[in-house]
PDB file of N, CA, C and O in Angstrom:
ATOM      1  N   MET A   1     -16.361   2.131  -1.450  1.00  0.00           N
ATOM      2  CA  MET A   1     -17.067   2.132  -0.186  1.00  0.00           C
ATOM      3  C   MET A   1     -16.217   1.421   0.868  1.00  0.00           C
ATOM      4  O   MET A   1     -15.713   0.326   0.615  1.00  0.00           O
ATOM      5  N   HIS A   2     -16.054   2.025   2.034  1.00  0.00           N
ATOM      6  CA  HIS A   2     -15.246   1.468   3.118  1.00  0.00           C
ATOM      7  C   HIS A   2     -16.138   0.830   4.172  1.00  0.00           C
ATOM      8  O   HIS A   2     -17.318   1.164   4.282  1.00  0.00           O
ATOM      9  N   ASP A   3     -15.568  -0.089   4.947  1.00  0.00           N
ATOM     10  CA  ASP A   3     -16.277  -0.619   6.097  1.00  0.00           C
ATOM     11  C   ASP A   3     -16.055   0.307   7.297  1.00  0.00           C
ATOM     12  O   ASP A   3     -15.465   1.377   7.147  1.00  0.00           O
ATOM     13  N   LYS A   4     -16.518  -0.089   8.472  1.00  0.00           N
ATOM     14  CA  LYS A   4     -16.417   0.761   9.661  1.00  0.00           C
ATOM     15  C   LYS A   4     -14.976   1.073  10.063  1.00  0.00           C
ATOM     16  O   LYS A   4     -14.721   2.099  10.693  1.00  0.00           O
ATOM     17  N   LEU A   5     -14.035   0.202   9.706  1.00  0.00           N
ATOM     18  CA  LEU A   5     -12.624   0.404  10.050  1.00  0.00           C
ATOM     19  C   LEU A   5     -11.868   1.168   8.978  1.00  0.00           C
ATOM     20  O   LEU A   5     -10.668   1.403   9.116  1.00  0.00           O
ATOM     21  N   GLY A   6     -12.561   1.562   7.904  1.00  0.00           N
ATOM     22  CA  GLY A   6     -11.900   2.291   6.830  1.00  0.00           C
ATOM     23  C   GLY A   6     -11.256   1.400   5.794  1.00  0.00           C
ATOM     24  O   GLY A   6     -10.493   1.878   4.955  1.00  0.00           O
ATOM     25  N   ASN A   7     -11.555   0.087   5.837  1.00  0.00           N
ATOM     26  CA  ASN A   7     -10.986  -0.857   4.875  1.00  0.00           C
ATOM     27  C   ASN A   7     -11.965  -1.118   3.745  1.00  0.00           C
ATOM     28  O   ASN A   7     -13.178  -1.006   3.920  1.00  0.00           O
ATOM     29  N   PHE A   8     -11.428  -1.467   2.585  1.00  0.00           N
ATOM     30  CA  PHE A   8     -12.281  -1.856   1.475  1.00  0.00           C
ATOM     31  C   PHE A   8     -12.858  -3.232   1.756  1.00  0.00           C
ATOM     32  O   PHE A   8     -12.127  -4.121   2.194  1.00  0.00           O
ATOM     33  N   PRO A   9     -14.150  -3.435   1.517  1.00  0.00           N
ATOM     34  CA  PRO A   9     -14.713  -4.781   1.681  1.00  0.00           C
ATOM     35  C   PRO A   9     -14.071  -5.747   0.688  1.00  0.00           C
ATOM     36  O   PRO A   9     -13.862  -5.401  -0.474  1.00  0.00           O
ATOM     37  N   SER A  10     -13.762  -6.951   1.147  1.00  0.00           N
ATOM     38  CA  SER A  10     -13.064  -7.913   0.305  1.00  0.00           C
ATOM     39  C   SER A  10     -13.891  -8.347  -0.895  1.00  0.00           C
ATOM     40  O   SER A  10     -13.324  -8.766  -1.904  1.00  0.00           O
ATOM     41  N   ASN A  11     -15.221  -8.259  -0.817  1.00  0.00           N
ATOM     42  CA  ASN A  11     -16.029  -8.680  -1.957  1.00  0.00           C
ATOM     43  C   ASN A  11     -15.920  -7.699  -3.123  1.00  0.00           C
ATOM     44  O   ASN A  11     -16.335  -8.033  -4.233  1.00  0.00           O
ATOM     45  N   GLN A  12     -15.382  -6.514  -2.911  1.00  0.00           N
ATOM     46  CA  GLN A  12     -15.207  -5.553  -3.998  1.00  0.00           C
ATOM     47  C   GLN A  12     -13.791  -5.574  -4.553  1.00  0.00           C
ATOM     48  O   GLN A  12     -13.599  -5.271  -5.731  1.00  0.00           O
ATOM     49  N   THR A  13     -12.801  -5.920  -3.755  1.00  0.00           N
ATOM     50  CA  THR A  13     -11.417  -5.883  -4.209  1.00  0.00           C
ATOM     51  C   THR A  13     -10.885  -7.251  -4.606  1.00  0.00           C
ATOM     52  O   THR A  13      -9.817  -7.337  -5.212  1.00  0.00           O
ATOM     53  N   GLY A  14     -11.596  -8.318  -4.283  1.00  0.00           N
ATOM     54  CA  GLY A  14     -11.105  -9.657  -4.584  1.00  0.00           C
ATOM     55  C   GLY A  14     -10.004 -10.061  -3.631  1.00  0.00           C
ATOM     56  O   GLY A  14      -9.859  -9.486  -2.552  1.00  0.00           O
ATOM     57  N   SER A  15      -9.226 -11.054  -4.033  1.00  0.00           N
ATOM     58  CA  SER A  15      -8.132 -11.521  -3.192  1.00  0.00           C
ATOM     59  C   SER A  15      -6.991 -10.513  -3.225  1.00  0.00           C
ATOM     60  O   SER A  15      -6.971  -9.611  -4.063  1.00  0.00           O
ATOM     61  N   LYS A  16      -6.041 -10.672  -2.307  1.00  0.00           N
ATOM     62  CA  LYS A  16      -4.895  -9.761  -2.297  1.00  0.00           C
ATOM     63  C   LYS A  16      -4.078  -9.911  -3.575  1.00  0.00           C
ATOM     64  O   LYS A  16      -3.487  -8.938  -4.045  1.00  0.00           O
ATOM     65  N   ASP A  17      -4.036 -11.119  -4.145  1.00  0.00           N
ATOM     66  CA  ASP A  17      -3.311 -11.309  -5.402  1.00  0.00           C
ATOM     67  C   ASP A  17      -4.020 -10.628  -6.569  1.00  0.00           C
ATOM     68  O   ASP A  17      -3.369 -10.051  -7.440  1.00  0.00           O
ATOM     69  N   GLU A  18      -5.350 -10.693  -6.587  1.00  0.00           N
ATOM     70  CA  GLU A  18      -6.116 -10.001  -7.639  1.00  0.00           C
ATOM     71  C   GLU A  18      -5.936  -8.490  -7.518  1.00  0.00           C
ATOM     72  O   GLU A  18      -5.775  -7.794  -8.521  1.00  0.00           O
ATOM     73  N   PHE A  19      -5.965  -7.991  -6.288  1.00  0.00           N
ATOM     74  CA  PHE A  19      -5.765  -6.560  -6.073  1.00  0.00           C
ATOM     75  C   PHE A  19      -4.371  -6.138  -6.542  1.00  0.00           C
ATOM     76  O   PHE A  19      -4.221  -5.095  -7.178  1.00  0.00           O
ATOM     77  N   TRP A  20      -3.355  -6.942  -6.233  1.00  0.00           N
ATOM     78  CA  TRP A  20      -1.979  -6.626  -6.636  1.00  0.00           C
ATOM     79  C   TRP A  20      -1.861  -6.575  -8.157  1.00  0.00           C
ATOM     80  O   TRP A  20      -1.227  -5.671  -8.701  1.00  0.00           O
ATOM     81  N   GLN A  21      -2.463  -7.530  -8.838  1.00  0.00           N
ATOM     82  CA  GLN A  21      -2.400  -7.544 -10.302  1.00  0.00           C
ATOM     83  C   GLN A  21      -3.095  -6.312 -10.890  1.00  0.00           C
ATOM     84  O   GLN A  21      -2.603  -5.725 -11.854  1.00  0.00           O
ATOM     85  N   GLN A  22      -4.228  -5.922 -10.318  1.00  0.00           N
ATOM     86  CA  GLN A  22      -4.928  -4.716 -10.774  1.00  0.00           C
ATOM     87  C   GLN A  22      -4.082  -3.476 -10.529  1.00  0.00           C
ATOM     88  O   GLN A  22      -4.014  -2.589 -11.380  1.00  0.00           O
ATOM     89  N   LEU A  23      -3.444  -3.412  -9.382  1.00  0.00           N
ATOM     90  CA  LEU A  23      -2.596  -2.264  -9.050  1.00  0.00           C
ATOM     91  C   LEU A  23      -1.438  -2.157 -10.042  1.00  0.00           C
ATOM     92  O   LEU A  23      -1.159  -1.072 -10.554  1.00  0.00           O
ATOM     93  N   LYS A  24      -0.762  -3.276 -10.317  1.00  0.00           N
ATOM     94  CA  LYS A  24       0.351  -3.256 -11.269  1.00  0.00           C
ATOM     95  C   LYS A  24      -0.120  -2.870 -12.674  1.00  0.00           C
ATOM     96  O   LYS A  24       0.585  -2.163 -13.394  1.00  0.00           O
ATOM     97  N   LEU A  25      -1.306  -3.332 -13.059  1.00  0.00           N
ATOM     98  CA  LEU A  25      -1.865  -2.971 -14.365  1.00  0.00           C
ATOM     99  C   LEU A  25      -2.121  -1.468 -14.438  1.00  0.00           C
ATOM    100  O   LEU A  25      -1.811  -0.834 -15.447  1.00  0.00           O
ATOM    101  N   ARG A  26      -2.683  -0.896 -13.377  1.00  0.00           N
ATOM    102  CA  ARG A  26      -2.976   0.548 -13.366  1.00  0.00           C
ATOM    103  C   ARG A  26      -1.679   1.364 -13.392  1.00  0.00           C
ATOM    104  O   ARG A  26      -1.635   2.422 -14.020  1.00  0.00           O
ATOM    105  N   VAL A  27      -0.627   0.891 -12.725  1.00  0.00           N
ATOM    106  CA  VAL A  27       0.668   1.571 -12.772  1.00  0.00           C
ATOM    107  C   VAL A  27       1.195   1.551 -14.209  1.00  0.00           C
ATOM    108  O   VAL A  27       1.660   2.568 -14.724  1.00  0.00           O
ATOM    109  N   LYS A  28       1.118   0.387 -14.844  1.00  0.00           N
ATOM    110  CA  LYS A  28       1.592   0.247 -16.223  1.00  0.00           C
ATOM    111  C   LYS A  28       0.831   1.176 -17.170  1.00  0.00           C
ATOM    112  O   LYS A  28       1.409   1.714 -18.114  1.00  0.00           O
ATOM    113  N   GLU A  29      -0.470   1.363 -16.912  1.00  0.00           N
ATOM    114  CA  GLU A  29      -1.304   2.255 -17.726  1.00  0.00           C
ATOM    115  C   GLU A  29      -1.096   3.722 -17.383  1.00  0.00           C
ATOM    116  O   GLU A  29      -1.693   4.600 -18.006  1.00  0.00           O
ATOM    117  N   LYS A  30      -0.239   3.991 -16.379  1.00  0.00           N
ATOM    118  CA  LYS A  30       0.041   5.339 -15.903  1.00  0.00           C
ATOM    119  C   LYS A  30      -1.222   6.036 -15.370  1.00  0.00           C
ATOM    120  O   LYS A  30      -1.422   7.234 -15.571  1.00  0.00           O
ATOM    121  N   SER A  31      -2.061   5.257 -14.690  1.00  0.00           N
ATOM    122  CA  SER A  31      -3.277   5.793 -14.079  1.00  0.00           C
ATOM    123  C   SER A  31      -2.921   6.676 -12.896  1.00  0.00           C
ATOM    124  O   SER A  31      -1.928   6.434 -12.209  1.00  0.00           O
ATOM    125  N   LEU A  32      -3.719   7.681 -12.661  1.00  0.00           N
ATOM    126  CA  LEU A  32      -3.562   8.541 -11.501  1.00  0.00           C
ATOM    127  C   LEU A  32      -4.158   7.809 -10.299  1.00  0.00           C
ATOM    128  O   LEU A  32      -5.348   7.496 -10.286  1.00  0.00           O
ATOM    129  N   MET A  33      -3.319   7.536  -9.277  1.00  0.00           N
ATOM    130  CA  MET A  33      -3.779   6.778  -8.118  1.00  0.00           C
ATOM    131  C   MET A  33      -3.282   7.408  -6.832  1.00  0.00           C
ATOM    132  O   MET A  33      -2.270   8.109  -6.810  1.00  0.00           O
ATOM    133  N   GLY A  34      -4.002   7.149  -5.785  1.00  0.00           N
ATOM    134  CA  GLY A  34      -3.613   7.637  -4.477  1.00  0.00           C
ATOM    135  C   GLY A  34      -3.992   6.637  -3.409  1.00  0.00           C
ATOM    136  O   GLY A  34      -4.707   5.670  -3.670  1.00  0.00           O
ATOM    137  N   CYS A  35      -3.507   6.878  -2.204  1.00  0.00           N
ATOM    138  CA  CYS A  35      -3.811   6.014  -1.075  1.00  0.00           C
ATOM    139  C   CYS A  35      -3.700   6.825   0.204  1.00  0.00           C
ATOM    140  O   CYS A  35      -3.183   7.942   0.209  1.00  0.00           O
ATOM    141  N   SER A  36      -4.193   6.246   1.281  1.00  0.00           N
ATOM    142  CA  SER A  36      -4.043   6.856   2.601  1.00  0.00           C
ATOM    143  C   SER A  36      -4.075   5.742   3.632  1.00  0.00           C
ATOM    144  O   SER A  36      -4.417   4.601   3.319  1.00  0.00           O
ATOM    145  N   ARG A  37      -3.723   6.073   4.841  1.00  0.00           N
ATOM    146  CA  ARG A  37      -3.734   5.113   5.947  1.00  0.00           C
ATOM    147  C   ARG A  37      -4.799   5.560   6.921  1.00  0.00           C
ATOM    148  O   ARG A  37      -4.795   6.703   7.378  1.00  0.00           O
ATOM    149  N   SER A  38      -5.726   4.643   7.244  1.00  0.00           N
ATOM    150  CA  SER A  38      -6.778   4.948   8.214  1.00  0.00           C
ATOM    151  C   SER A  38      -6.167   5.151   9.585  1.00  0.00           C
ATOM    152  O   SER A  38      -5.129   4.572   9.904  1.00  0.00           O
ATOM    153  N   SER A  39      -6.813   5.975  10.395  1.00  0.00           N
ATOM    154  CA  SER A  39      -6.263   6.205  11.733  1.00  0.00           C
ATOM    155  C   SER A  39      -7.250   5.767  12.798  1.00  0.00           C
ATOM    156  O   SER A  39      -8.463   5.749  12.586  1.00  0.00           O
ATOM    157  N   THR A  40      -6.704   5.421  13.930  1.00  0.00           N
ATOM    158  CA  THR A  40      -7.525   5.181  15.102  1.00  0.00           C
ATOM    159  C   THR A  40      -7.258   6.340  16.050  1.00  0.00           C
ATOM    160  O   THR A  40      -6.303   7.093  15.859  1.00  0.00           O
ATOM    161  N   VAL A  41      -8.073   6.483  17.040  1.00  0.00           N
ATOM    162  CA  VAL A  41      -7.976   7.619  17.955  1.00  0.00           C
ATOM    163  C   VAL A  41      -6.586   7.702  18.569  1.00  0.00           C
ATOM    164  O   VAL A  41      -6.083   6.724  19.123  1.00  0.00           O
ATOM    165  N   GLY A  42      -5.976   8.863  18.469  1.00  0.00           N
ATOM    166  CA  GLY A  42      -4.693   9.102  19.098  1.00  0.00           C
ATOM    167  C   GLY A  42      -3.484   8.809  18.235  1.00  0.00           C
ATOM    168  O   GLY A  42      -2.385   9.272  18.540  1.00  0.00           O
ATOM    169  N   GLU A  43      -3.663   8.043  17.151  1.00  0.00           N
ATOM    170  CA  GLU A  43      -2.517   7.736  16.299  1.00  0.00           C
ATOM    171  C   GLU A  43      -2.238   8.895  15.353  1.00  0.00           C
ATOM    172  O   GLU A  43      -3.167   9.500  14.818  1.00  0.00           O
ATOM    173  N   LYS A  44      -0.983   9.201  15.148  1.00  0.00           N
ATOM    174  CA  LYS A  44      -0.600  10.258  14.216  1.00  0.00           C
ATOM    175  C   LYS A  44       0.271   9.707  13.095  1.00  0.00           C
ATOM    176  O   LYS A  44       0.024   9.986  11.922  1.00  0.00           O
ATOM    177  N   GLU A  45       1.295   8.920  13.451  1.00  0.00           N
ATOM    178  CA  GLU A  45       2.198   8.345  12.461  1.00  0.00           C
ATOM    179  C   GLU A  45       2.145   6.831  12.573  1.00  0.00           C
ATOM    180  O   GLU A  45       2.099   6.278  13.672  1.00  0.00           O
ATOM    181  N   TYR A  46       2.153   6.171  11.430  1.00  0.00           N
ATOM    182  CA  TYR A  46       2.136   4.709  11.408  1.00  0.00           C
ATOM    183  C   TYR A  46       3.502   4.181  11.802  1.00  0.00           C
ATOM    184  O   TYR A  46       4.513   4.538  11.198  1.00  0.00           O
ATOM    185  N   LEU A  47       3.528   3.322  12.823  1.00  0.00           N
ATOM    186  CA  LEU A  47       4.766   2.685  13.275  1.00  0.00           C
ATOM    187  C   LEU A  47       4.731   1.219  12.878  1.00  0.00           C
ATOM    188  O   LEU A  47       3.704   0.557  13.024  1.00  0.00           O
ATOM    189  N   LEU A  48       5.841   0.713  12.380  1.00  0.00           N
ATOM    190  CA  LEU A  48       5.955  -0.688  12.005  1.00  0.00           C
ATOM    191  C   LEU A  48       7.039  -1.312  12.869  1.00  0.00           C
ATOM    192  O   LEU A  48       8.208  -0.938  12.775  1.00  0.00           O
ATOM    193  N   ASP A  49       6.654  -2.255  13.702  1.00  0.00           N
ATOM    194  CA  ASP A  49       7.584  -2.866  14.660  1.00  0.00           C
ATOM    195  C   ASP A  49       8.277  -1.808  15.507  1.00  0.00           C
ATOM    196  O   ASP A  49       9.461  -1.938  15.817  1.00  0.00           O
ATOM    197  N   GLY A  50       7.545  -0.759  15.883  1.00  0.00           N
ATOM    198  CA  GLY A  50       8.075   0.305  16.720  1.00  0.00           C
ATOM    199  C   GLY A  50       8.925   1.330  15.992  1.00  0.00           C
ATOM    200  O   GLY A  50       9.386   2.292  16.606  1.00  0.00           O
ATOM    201  N   GLU A  51       9.143   1.144  14.690  1.00  0.00           N
ATOM    202  CA  GLU A  51       9.963   2.062  13.898  1.00  0.00           C
ATOM    203  C   GLU A  51       9.084   3.064  13.157  1.00  0.00           C
ATOM    204  O   GLU A  51       8.003   2.720  12.679  1.00  0.00           O
ATOM    205  N   ARG A  52       9.555   4.299  13.069  1.00  0.00           N
ATOM    206  CA  ARG A  52       8.840   5.331  12.323  1.00  0.00           C
ATOM    207  C   ARG A  52       8.876   5.002  10.828  1.00  0.00           C
ATOM    208  O   ARG A  52       9.903   4.565  10.308  1.00  0.00           O
ATOM    209  N   THR A  53       7.758   5.214  10.148  1.00  0.00           N
ATOM    210  CA  THR A  53       7.682   4.934   8.713  1.00  0.00           C
ATOM    211  C   THR A  53       7.576   6.196   7.869  1.00  0.00           C
ATOM    212  O   THR A  53       7.842   6.162   6.667  1.00  0.00           O
ATOM    213  N   GLY A  54       7.189   7.315   8.491  1.00  0.00           N
ATOM    214  CA  GLY A  54       6.974   8.534   7.720  1.00  0.00           C
ATOM    215  C   GLY A  54       5.587   8.591   7.090  1.00  0.00           C
ATOM    216  O   GLY A  54       5.268   9.542   6.377  1.00  0.00           O
ATOM    217  N   ILE A  55       4.761   7.579   7.349  1.00  0.00           N
ATOM    218  CA  ILE A  55       3.389   7.545   6.835  1.00  0.00           C
ATOM    219  C   ILE A  55       2.471   8.070   7.929  1.00  0.00           C
ATOM    220  O   ILE A  55       2.409   7.511   9.025  1.00  0.00           O
ATOM    221  N   PHE A  56       1.762   9.147   7.621  1.00  0.00           N
ATOM    222  CA  PHE A  56       0.893   9.776   8.607  1.00  0.00           C
ATOM    223  C   PHE A  56      -0.556   9.395   8.380  1.00  0.00           C
ATOM    224  O   PHE A  56      -1.018   9.288   7.243  1.00  0.00           O
ATOM    225  N   MET A  57      -1.262   9.191   9.473  1.00  0.00           N
ATOM    226  CA  MET A  57      -2.650   8.757   9.425  1.00  0.00           C
ATOM    227  C   MET A  57      -3.540   9.823   8.791  1.00  0.00           C
ATOM    228  O   MET A  57      -3.416  11.011   9.087  1.00  0.00           O
ATOM    229  N   GLY A  58      -4.437   9.377   7.916  1.00  0.00           N
ATOM    230  CA  GLY A  58      -5.398  10.269   7.305  1.00  0.00           C
ATOM    231  C   GLY A  58      -4.818  11.200   6.260  1.00  0.00           C
ATOM    232  O   GLY A  58      -5.524  12.085   5.776  1.00  0.00           O
ATOM    233  N   HIS A  59      -3.566  11.035   5.898  1.00  0.00           N
ATOM    234  CA  HIS A  59      -2.909  11.893   4.914  1.00  0.00           C
ATOM    235  C   HIS A  59      -2.912  11.186   3.562  1.00  0.00           C
ATOM    236  O   HIS A  59      -2.749   9.968   3.504  1.00  0.00           O
ATOM    237  N   ALA A  60      -3.092  11.927   2.486  1.00  0.00           N
ATOM    238  CA  ALA A  60      -3.137  11.350   1.142  1.00  0.00           C
ATOM    239  C   ALA A  60      -1.743  11.281   0.530  1.00  0.00           C
ATOM    240  O   ALA A  60      -0.927  12.185   0.710  1.00  0.00           O
ATOM    241  N   TYR A  61      -1.482  10.199  -0.194  1.00  0.00           N
ATOM    242  CA  TYR A  61      -0.215   9.987  -0.895  1.00  0.00           C
ATOM    243  C   TYR A  61      -0.511   9.557  -2.325  1.00  0.00           C
ATOM    244  O   TYR A  61      -1.498   8.866  -2.577  1.00  0.00           O
ATOM    245  N   GLY A  62       0.329   9.959  -3.252  1.00  0.00           N
ATOM    246  CA  GLY A  62       0.215   9.506  -4.627  1.00  0.00           C
ATOM    247  C   GLY A  62       0.971   8.201  -4.796  1.00  0.00           C
ATOM    248  O   GLY A  62       2.074   8.049  -4.272  1.00  0.00           O
ATOM    249  N   ILE A  63       0.386   7.258  -5.523  1.00  0.00           N
ATOM    250  CA  ILE A  63       1.059   5.996  -5.815  1.00  0.00           C
ATOM    251  C   ILE A  63       1.872   6.193  -7.084  1.00  0.00           C
ATOM    252  O   ILE A  63       1.319   6.496  -8.142  1.00  0.00           O
ATOM    253  N   MET A  64       3.186   6.021  -6.978  1.00  0.00           N
ATOM    254  CA  MET A  64       4.085   6.253  -8.103  1.00  0.00           C
ATOM    255  C   MET A  64       4.470   4.958  -8.814  1.00  0.00           C
ATOM    256  O   MET A  64       4.682   4.963 -10.026  1.00  0.00           O
ATOM    257  N   ASP A  65       4.564   3.847  -8.077  1.00  0.00           N
ATOM    258  CA  ASP A  65       5.011   2.594  -8.674  1.00  0.00           C
ATOM    259  C   ASP A  65       4.608   1.437  -7.775  1.00  0.00           C
ATOM    260  O   ASP A  65       4.392   1.616  -6.577  1.00  0.00           O
ATOM    261  N   ALA A  66       4.510   0.259  -8.357  1.00  0.00           N
ATOM    262  CA  ALA A  66       4.273  -0.985  -7.622  1.00  0.00           C
ATOM    263  C   ALA A  66       5.168  -2.037  -8.253  1.00  0.00           C
ATOM    264  O   ALA A  66       5.132  -2.246  -9.465  1.00  0.00           O
ATOM    265  N   PHE A  67       5.970  -2.697  -7.432  1.00  0.00           N
ATOM    266  CA  PHE A  67       6.918  -3.663  -7.983  1.00  0.00           C
ATOM    267  C   PHE A  67       7.241  -4.731  -6.943  1.00  0.00           C
ATOM    268  O   PHE A  67       6.910  -4.593  -5.765  1.00  0.00           O
ATOM    269  N   GLU A  68       7.885  -5.786  -7.396  1.00  0.00           N
ATOM    270  CA  GLU A  68       8.275  -6.886  -6.522  1.00  0.00           C
ATOM    271  C   GLU A  68       9.786  -7.054  -6.577  1.00  0.00           C
ATOM    272  O   GLU A  68      10.407  -6.887  -7.627  1.00  0.00           O
ATOM    273  N   ILE A  69      10.365  -7.386  -5.424  1.00  0.00           N
ATOM    274  CA  ILE A  69      11.796  -7.686  -5.382  1.00  0.00           C
ATOM    275  C   ILE A  69      11.960  -9.096  -4.813  1.00  0.00           C
ATOM    276  O   ILE A  69      11.146  -9.535  -4.000  1.00  0.00           O
ATOM    277  N   PRO A  70      13.001  -9.800  -5.235  1.00  0.00           N
ATOM    278  CA  PRO A  70      13.221 -11.149  -4.703  1.00  0.00           C
ATOM    279  C   PRO A  70      13.566 -11.120  -3.219  1.00  0.00           C
ATOM    280  O   PRO A  70      14.077 -10.129  -2.699  1.00  0.00           O
ATOM    281  N   ASP A  71      13.275 -12.221  -2.559  1.00  0.00           N
ATOM    282  CA  ASP A  71      13.605 -12.374  -1.149  1.00  0.00           C
ATOM    283  C   ASP A  71      15.124 -12.299  -0.990  1.00  0.00           C
ATOM    284  O   ASP A  71      15.832 -13.131  -1.558  1.00  0.00           O
ATOM    285  N   PRO A  72      15.651 -11.319  -0.230  1.00  0.00           N
ATOM    286  CA  PRO A  72      17.096 -11.175  -0.118  1.00  0.00           C
ATOM    287  C   PRO A  72      17.778 -12.359   0.565  1.00  0.00           C
ATOM    288  O   PRO A  72      18.971 -12.585   0.361  1.00  0.00           O
ATOM    289  N   GLU A  73      17.046 -13.105   1.362  1.00  0.00           N
ATOM    290  CA  GLU A  73      17.648 -14.251   2.039  1.00  0.00           C
ATOM    291  C   GLU A  73      17.696 -15.482   1.146  1.00  0.00           C
ATOM    292  O   GLU A  73      18.337 -16.473   1.494  1.00  0.00           O
ATOM    293  N   MET A  74      17.038 -15.432   0.018  1.00  0.00           N
ATOM    294  CA  MET A  74      17.020 -16.492  -0.995  1.00  0.00           C
ATOM    295  C   MET A  74      16.669 -17.870  -0.421  1.00  0.00           C
ATOM    296  O   MET A  74      17.101 -18.893  -0.952  1.00  0.00           O
ATOM    297  N   ILE A  75      15.892 -17.893   0.653  1.00  0.00           N
ATOM    298  CA  ILE A  75      15.440 -19.167   1.215  1.00  0.00           C
ATOM    299  C   ILE A  75      14.475 -19.832   0.235  1.00  0.00           C
ATOM    300  O   ILE A  75      14.566 -21.031  -0.030  1.00  0.00           O
ATOM    301  N   ASN A  76      13.557 -19.038  -0.294  1.00  0.00           N
ATOM    302  CA  ASN A  76      12.616 -19.526  -1.298  1.00  0.00           C
ATOM    303  C   ASN A  76      12.772 -18.630  -2.520  1.00  0.00           C
ATOM    304  O   ASN A  76      12.344 -17.476  -2.479  1.00  0.00           O
ATOM    305  N   PRO A  77      13.370 -19.118  -3.608  1.00  0.00           N
ATOM    306  CA  PRO A  77      13.619 -18.260  -4.775  1.00  0.00           C
ATOM    307  C   PRO A  77      12.343 -17.744  -5.450  1.00  0.00           C
ATOM    308  O   PRO A  77      12.398 -16.793  -6.230  1.00  0.00           O
ATOM    309  N   ARG A  78      11.197 -18.366  -5.153  1.00  0.00           N
ATOM    310  CA  ARG A  78       9.939 -17.883  -5.745  1.00  0.00           C
ATOM    311  C   ARG A  78       9.280 -16.802  -4.901  1.00  0.00           C
ATOM    312  O   ARG A  78       8.343 -16.147  -5.358  1.00  0.00           O
ATOM    313  N   LYS A  79       9.755 -16.608  -3.678  1.00  0.00           N
ATOM    314  CA  LYS A  79       9.156 -15.608  -2.791  1.00  0.00           C
ATOM    315  C   LYS A  79       9.646 -14.213  -3.172  1.00  0.00           C
ATOM    316  O   LYS A  79      10.832 -14.004  -3.426  1.00  0.00           O
ATOM    317  N   THR A  80       8.717 -13.270  -3.207  1.00  0.00           N
ATOM    318  CA  THR A  80       9.071 -11.879  -3.482  1.00  0.00           C
ATOM    319  C   THR A  80       8.434 -10.983  -2.426  1.00  0.00           C
ATOM    320  O   THR A  80       7.547 -11.408  -1.686  1.00  0.00           O
ATOM    321  N   HIS A  81       8.897  -9.747  -2.367  1.00  0.00           N
ATOM    322  CA  HIS A  81       8.312  -8.737  -1.500  1.00  0.00           C
ATOM    323  C   HIS A  81       7.633  -7.709  -2.398  1.00  0.00           C
ATOM    324  O   HIS A  81       8.249  -7.176  -3.321  1.00  0.00           O
ATOM    325  N   ARG A  82       6.383  -7.439  -2.125  1.00  0.00           N
ATOM    326  CA  ARG A  82       5.610  -6.478  -2.909  1.00  0.00           C
ATOM    327  C   ARG A  82       5.752  -5.097  -2.280  1.00  0.00           C
ATOM    328  O   ARG A  82       5.487  -4.911  -1.092  1.00  0.00           O
ATOM    329  N   LEU A  83       6.172  -4.137  -3.089  1.00  0.00           N
ATOM    330  CA  LEU A  83       6.407  -2.779  -2.601  1.00  0.00           C
ATOM    331  C   LEU A  83       5.618  -1.776  -3.420  1.00  0.00           C
ATOM    332  O   LEU A  83       5.418  -1.951  -4.622  1.00  0.00           O
ATOM    333  N   ILE A  84       5.179  -0.733  -2.759  1.00  0.00           N
ATOM    334  CA  ILE A  84       4.505   0.380  -3.427  1.00  0.00           C
ATOM    335  C   ILE A  84       5.300   1.639  -3.119  1.00  0.00           C
ATOM    336  O   ILE A  84       5.565   1.945  -1.957  1.00  0.00           O
ATOM    337  N   ARG A  85       5.677   2.359  -4.150  1.00  0.00           N
ATOM    338  CA  ARG A  85       6.396   3.639  -3.975  1.00  0.00           C
ATOM    339  C   ARG A  85       5.335   4.739  -3.936  1.00  0.00           C
ATOM    340  O   ARG A  85       4.558   4.909  -4.876  1.00  0.00           O
ATOM    341  N   VAL A  86       5.321   5.476  -2.833  1.00  0.00           N
ATOM    342  CA  VAL A  86       4.352   6.559  -2.682  1.00  0.00           C
ATOM    343  C   VAL A  86       5.084   7.899  -2.602  1.00  0.00           C
ATOM    344  O   VAL A  86       6.265   7.967  -2.260  1.00  0.00           O
ATOM    345  N   ARG A  87       4.357   8.943  -2.922  1.00  0.00           N
ATOM    346  CA  ARG A  87       4.915  10.296  -2.859  1.00  0.00           C
ATOM    347  C   ARG A  87       4.004  11.156  -2.009  1.00  0.00           C
ATOM    348  O   ARG A  87       2.780  11.110  -2.137  1.00  0.00           O
ATOM    349  N   ASN A  88       4.612  11.930  -1.150  1.00  0.00           N
ATOM    350  CA  ASN A  88       3.861  12.877  -0.331  1.00  0.00           C
ATOM    351  C   ASN A  88       3.672  14.155  -1.161  1.00  0.00           C
ATOM    352  O   ASN A  88       4.643  14.870  -1.404  1.00  0.00           O
ATOM    353  N   PRO A  89       2.456  14.452  -1.596  1.00  0.00           N
ATOM    354  CA  PRO A  89       2.247  15.619  -2.439  1.00  0.00           C
ATOM    355  C   PRO A  89       2.461  16.943  -1.702  1.00  0.00           C
ATOM    356  O   PRO A  89       2.531  17.997  -2.333  1.00  0.00           O
ATOM    357  N   HIS A  90       2.562  16.895  -0.394  1.00  0.00           N
ATOM    358  CA  HIS A  90       2.761  18.116   0.387  1.00  0.00           C
ATOM    359  C   HIS A  90       4.246  18.364   0.678  1.00  0.00           C
ATOM    360  O   HIS A  90       4.592  19.280   1.424  1.00  0.00           O
ATOM    361  N   GLY A  91       5.111  17.549   0.091  1.00  0.00           N
ATOM    362  CA  GLY A  91       6.544  17.749   0.264  1.00  0.00           C
ATOM    363  C   GLY A  91       7.144  16.719   1.113  1.00  0.00           C
ATOM    364  O   GLY A  91       8.350  16.746   1.358  1.00  0.00           O
TER     365      GLY A  91
END
């Protein structure tokens, strides 16, 4: 169930760390998963810091993998970046 903005209510997904652990577990189990990006009026493609991402609003993507990589700047060796590999099923 989504809220008015298209987001999952936090009381159903838990903390972001709990959600991440569940996502990684489902990837390990080879579960079939998907995701999409909610859109607001007029938006077509999601831009991050003004850069094109290739993620289109309201379009479905398959989740292929979820993994963490170390911080490339190595300022904090315990810091990682969480990444999700998605696939566009339409090509």
